C-alpha positions, 0 to 999 in steps of 0.5 A, spaced: 496 566 541 490 564 537 487 558 536 491 551 536 492 547 529 496 541 529 500 541 522 502 534 519 509 537 518 515 534 514 520 539 514 520 540 507 519 547 503 512 546 502 510 544 510 515 549 512 512 555 508 505 552 511 507 553 518 510 560 517 503 562 513 499 559 519 503 563 524 502 569 520 495 568 520 495 568 527 494 561 529 498 557 534 501 551 530 503 545 533 507 540 529 507 533 528 512 529 525 511 521 524 516 516 523 514 511 518 520 509 516 522 515 511 530 517 511 529 524 514 533 528 519 528 528 524 532 532 529 534 537 524 526 538 522 524 539 529 529 544 530 527 548 524 520 548 526 521 551 533 525 556 530 520 558 525 515 559 531 512 552 532 509 552 539 511 545 540 513 539 536 511 532 536 516 526 533 513 519 534 516 513 532 510 509 528 514 504 525 512 498 529 504 500 529 505 501 521 507 494 520 503 490 525 496 494 524 497 497 517 501 493 513 500 486 516 492 488 515 493 489 508 497 483 507 491 479 510 487 482 504 493 481 499 491 488 497 493 490 490 490 497 487 488 495 480 492 489 481 499 492 481 500 497 486 502 495 493 499 501 497 505 504 501 502 511 501 495 509 502 497 505 508 501 510 511 496 516 511 491 514 515 496 512 521 499 519 521 492 522 521 490 518 526 495 520 531 494 527 528 487 527 531 489 524 538 494 530 539 489 535 537 485 532 542 490 532 547 492 539 546 485 542 545 486 544 538 480 546 534 484 545 527 488 540 523 492 541 517 496 538 512 500 540 505 497 535 500 495 538 494 488 539 491 489 534 485 492 528 489 489 522 493 493 524 500 488 530 501 482 525 501 486 520 505 487 525 511 481 528 511 476 522 511 480 520 517 479 526 520 472 526 519 472 519 522 476 520 528 475 527 529 469 529 526 468 536 530 475 538 528 476 543 523 480 542 517 485 547 514 488 545 507 492 550 504 492 548 497 485 548 497 484 555 500 483 561 495 488 566 499 493 561 499 493 559 492 493 566 490 499 568 494 503 561 492 502 560 484 508 555 484 515 553 487 518 560 485 513 564 490 514 559 495 522 560 495 521 567 495 516 567 501 521 563 504 527 568 503 522 573 506 520 569 512 527 567 514 525 559 512 532 555 511 531 552 504 535 545 503 541 547 498 540 540 494 538 541 487 530 539 487 529 532 483 525 533 477 519 529 480 516 528 487 517 522 492 514 519 498 517 514 502 516 510 508 518 503 511 514 499 506 516 503 499 518 509 496 514 512 490 516 517 484 511 521 480 510 528 477 515 532 474 518 529 468 515 522 470 508 525 468 510 523 461 508 516 461 512 515 454 518 517 458 523 511 460 525 512 467 532 512 468 536 508 473 538 514 477 530 514 479 530 508 483 533 508 490 530 502 494 532 497 489 538 494 485 537 494 478 535 487 476 541 487 471 546 488 477 543 484 482 547 478 484 547 472 479 545 467 484 539 466 487 537 467 494 533 462 498 529 464 504 523 461 508 518 465 511 514 462 517 506 463 518 502 463 524 494 465 523 496 468 516 502 473 519 509 472 518 512 469 524 520 468 522 524 469 516 530 465 515 536 466 509 537 459 508 544 460 505 547 462 512 541 460 517 540 467 519 533 467 522 529 474 524 523 474 528 519 480 530 514 484 526 519 490 524 525 486 524 522 481 519 520 487 515 527 490 515 530 484 513 525 482 507 527 490 505 534 488 505 533 482 501 529 485 496 533 491 495 539 486 493 535 482 489 532 488 485 525 486 487 519 490 487 519 495 482 512 497 479 511 503 473 504 504 472 499 509 470 493 508 475 486 512 476 486 517 482 480 517 486 478 524 484 478 522 477 485 523 474 490 518 471 497 519 474 503 515 473 507 512 479 513 508 479 514 504 486 519 500 489 516 495 495 522 490 496 520 487 502 512 487 501 513 484 494 516 478 497 511 477 503 505 478 498 508 472 494 509 468 500 502 469 503 498 468 497 502 461 496 501 459 504 493 460 503 493 456 497 495 450 501 491 451 508 485 455 506 478 452 504 477 453 496 470 456 497 473 461 502 479 463 498 474 464 492 470 468 496 476 472 499 478 473 491 472 477 490 473 481 496 480 483 495 479 488 490 474 492 494 478 492 500 484 495 496 480 500 492 477 502 499 484 503 502 487 507 496 481 512 496 482 513 504 476 509 507 481 505 512 476 507 518 470 506 514 464 501 516 465 497 510 472 496 511 471 494 518 466 489 515 472 486 510 477 486 515 473 482 520 472 477 514 479 477 512 481 476 520 477 470 520 479 467 514 486 467 516 485 462 522 489 456 521 493 459 515 500 456 518 506 453 515 512 455 511 514 457 504 520 457 501 522 462 496 527 463 490 529 471 490 533 472 483 534 478 479 527 482 480 523 475 481 520 472 487 518 465 486 515 460 491 518 454 490 516 449 496 511 450 502 509 446 508 503 446 513 501 443 519 494 445 517 494 443 510 488 441 506 492 438 501 492 430 500 497 428 496 494 421 495 487 424 494 490 428 489 495 423 485 494 421 478 497 414 480 494 412 487 487 411 488 487 415 495 480 413 497 477 416 491 472 412 486 473 415 479 466 412 477 463 418 482 465 423 477 460 420 472 454 423 476 458 429 478 459 431 471 452 429 469 449 433 474 453 439 472 451 438 465 443 439 466 443 446 465 447 446 459 443 442 455 437 446 457 440 452 455 442 449 448 434 447 447 432 454 448 437 457 443 435 452 438 428 454 439 430 461 438 434 459 432 441 461 435 444 455 437 451 454 436 451 450 430 445 454 427 447 456 420 444 463 417 442 462 410 444 468 405 439 472 403 436 471 396 439 475 390 
């Protein structure tokens, strides 16, 4: 056999064609399938890869690690790309690529390969992780390979190759758009959805009920936090209590699904400079993010929070662009980890027809002083102190006004009309 290559494999048309193409070029191909929560017949995909000639197939359940080390780390940062996208695909790719590098090292492979296109973000996420964790590995990226692109100009060429090579193709009709699914979300993009003016029909959504069809009654839940991370989720209607990272996230996904929570339809900026339209469903994450932001409000120091708010968009941008294992992310993660110490307590939320509302919160580490903040109780606060506080803060404003007046551009300076 030729040199070994570890291929990130899904069992779909693209990666099956790539698998056979690599074998025909003389490589020994080891397939790696990562279970990150997608709805997939993994055993069927494993059998297919072996029949096509893969020398070995790794199938690993990474769901627990995905929640604990990736989703929860992003939760600490309240990560949202461009203020809206919860970064489900962005978080899964470095996890998959990390284990791909590990397998390549264990197998003594010289190459790693993936099926991401040359126009998207995933190619960057895979390859930057390869560079960070396996810098000596060589990368095969067929959709940037001139020979591959010459041979496969579109889906018709791939189907023809599949027929010639005896590659089984699913009999189901291909959706007129692409999807990526994991435990955190499902994304819908490309195809008919490339028209940003097209209103997505209800059949596109698969992870959430339509808010219109959601129950006409609110669901009340409580999420408990310890050091900024959820420790338990309780449905207040029936008392069901769930603990453990993966079980909690699955429970929140179900609560969000039923109540039509977590839909986002947006146009975003890809790292490579192209705008794209994405439709996302992230039911559990949407609930969790709302609760976490709220518990920070009662238990986090003001200046820490304000500084953190300036750093969160950078974290989200680095994550989206594939820099999970970069030194700047190590720096930000250390800061966010520190910020979560003593972020403890419980948030009560109302889930109703697509909405998540934090309606109550309590914390043993609360910085909220009810008496001090009251408008009816003095609470040890001398209101006359505010006179000096305001006077000190007004000094620079008065000085600035004097400068403007000297330049004749003061706030109330009237410009006389020119004489005719």
